[in-house]
N, C-alpha and C positions, 0 to 999 in steps of 0.2 A: 427329903431332898426332891426335887422335881427331876423327870426324866429330860435328856436333850429335846431340845426341837427337831425334827425329821423333815424332810422334802417331801409334799403331797407327792402321791404317786409316783414313790421311790425316784424320782427326778434328782440330779446334781444340784446344788447349789449353784445361785448364778454367782460367776466371778466377776470381783468389782476389776473395774476397767482403768488400766495404768493412766496416770494423767499425760504421759507422753506416746500414746499410742497414737498411729499412725492413722489418719482417716481416711475413709475407704474410698476408692479412685472415684470420680465425677463429681468431687466438690471442689475440683481446681488446685488443691494444696500438692499432690503427688505426680500432675501430670507437667511431663517437661517443655519448656516453652520453645514454640518453634523459631525457627532460624529465618527472619527475613533482613538481616543484614545484606545478605548478596544478593536479594533480589532487586532493593533500592538501586545500588548504584550500577547497575545493570542495565536498570531501566533508565537510567538519567542517562547514562552512556548514549545507548541507542538513540534514546531521544533527540541529545544533540548530534549526533551524526547524521540523524535524519531533517534537521533543521539547515544544517551545512549542507545535506545535498538537494534539500530542495531551493535554497538559493541559489546555488551553483545553475543547479538544471535551468530556474526561471531566468537566469543573465543571461545563458545562452537561447534567450528567444530573440536576443536583440540580432544575433545572427541570422535567425529566421526571416526578420524582417527586412534585413538586406537580402537576401536570396529573391524573397517575395516580390521585392519592388524592382529587382532584376528581372526577373525569369518571368514572371506575371504579363500577359498581354495587355496593355493601356488600351483605353476605350476613344478610339478617336472621333472628335469632336468638330462641329464646325460652325459659325454663327455668320449672321447677318446682321443689318445693324439695330435691329430689335431682338433677336430671339435668340438661343442656342440651340442646334439638333445633333441628332445622332449621325455621323456620315453614312453610315454605312446600319440603317433599320434590323436587317436580318443577321450582323455580327453575333458571333459567340465570343465576344472578348469578355462578357461577364462571367458568363460561365467557366471559361480558362482562368480568369482570375480567382475564383471559389477552386476550382480544382488544383491549380497550383501550391494554394495555400494548403490543402488536405494532405495530399503528396509530400509537402516540403514536410510537416507537421508528424504525418507517419514514418519518415523518416528520421526527424528527431528525436521523436518517442524511442524507435530502435537504439538509435545510436549512444543515445544517454544512458537509455537503461542497461545495454551490452558494455558499456564504459564502467558505470557504477556496479557492476555484478563482477565485471574482472578486477576490481577494485576491494570489494569485501568478500565474494564467495560465498554467501549466506543471503539467504531470505528476511521474513519477517516483516509482523504487520506495519511497525513503523517507518521500515524501508519503502512496502507498497504505498502506503500514505504519503510520503516525502516524496517519493516518484509522479504521483496522481498530481498532488498539489502544485508541486514546481513545474510538471506539464502544461499543467491549466493557466497558473501564470506568466510561464514563457510564451504559450500561445497568446495571452493577452498581450503582450509584451510586444512580441513580433507583429501581431496587427497593429500595434498604435506605431512602432517603428517604421513599419512599411508605408503606412499612411502619412507620417510626418515627412519620411523621405519621397514620397510621390508628389505629384503635380499639385499643385494648392487647391483646396476644397471651392476656393470664390471662383465658380465657373465665369461670374460675369464678369469681373475684374480681369480674369486670365482673357475672355474674347476681346474686352474692350484694347487689351495689352498687344495682343498680336493683330488686332483688325479682322475686319468683316472678310468672309470667303477665305480664310486661312484655316488650315487644319491646325488643330492640337491635343495634346492627351487628355482626358477626363482625370478625375481624382480617382485614387485606388482604393476601392470599397470592397468589403466583405459582404455579400449580400446574405448568403446564408450563415447565420450567428452559431449554428452547431457544428460547424468547421473547428470550433476552437476546440471541442472533446475529443480531436482526433489524435492528437497528443497524449493526453493521459490515458486513453483507451489502447494506445499503441505501447508504452509505458506500461501499462499493468498486466497486459496480453504476454508480452516480452520476458518481462520479470518468471511470471508465474512459468513462462515455457523453460527458461533457462535455469529456473529451481530445480523443477523437475527432471532435467536433463543432467546437469552438471553439478545439483547443489550436493550437499554433504547425505549422506544416507544414513541411517539406523542400523547399526548392527545388526545380522541376522542371527536368531537363535540358533545354537548348536544343536546338530539331532543327533541324540542317541541309538545308533543302529545296532546296538547288541542286546535288544530287544528287553532290556532287564526295565522296570518300572523305578522312576524315582522316587515311589511312594518308600517309606520305612516297612520293612520287613517285619510284618506283624506275628507273633506267636501262633503255632498249630491250634486249632479249637482241641480240648480235649474230648476223647472219645467216651461216648456214654459207657457206663456200665453193664457187662453182660446180661442180660436177663437167665437168671438158673431155674 
């Protein structure tokens, strides 16, 4: 007879693994899948609303062009039999035209953003991007609309039509193209201000005034034995 085999160094024998044993964490089999179902529809809805808001804001640029053509000072011109001249060489009509466009754009940026905020009562990156893009498109549309409704850009033909020595209005032009940024800048700043003042706020954490810690009560440490 032979003696039974004993494990080396009195170590217990290795237990056989069960074929249905659960693998250790980190291999991906027991990790719970993340729920991405609620993120996709919410983001898609915000993108659709942002595209609609940008379109509506851009369309309102037609009204900007109407007001700009009505309120901006027109540049008076006069012509002789050969050339066309400024009637008032020291006039500031060109500066007034750009200034009127900037002021109107700032007003449109504030009003359209306030209207959108009253309708939605919240912010978000898609909304800010929609207001900025819509404001830029609205400013460009207002610029084109104002020039189209204003006097003809063909100054020579207009001078021949009115005759020499007769004052007529020059075309409505925007000298400083940077004025197109007034609307989107005003919209972005207004949205940030309204969101900070009237937007939804996160609930404040409750403060425990009783003086107890939220940590679990730990058992007291055992006293060391007294020395004899």
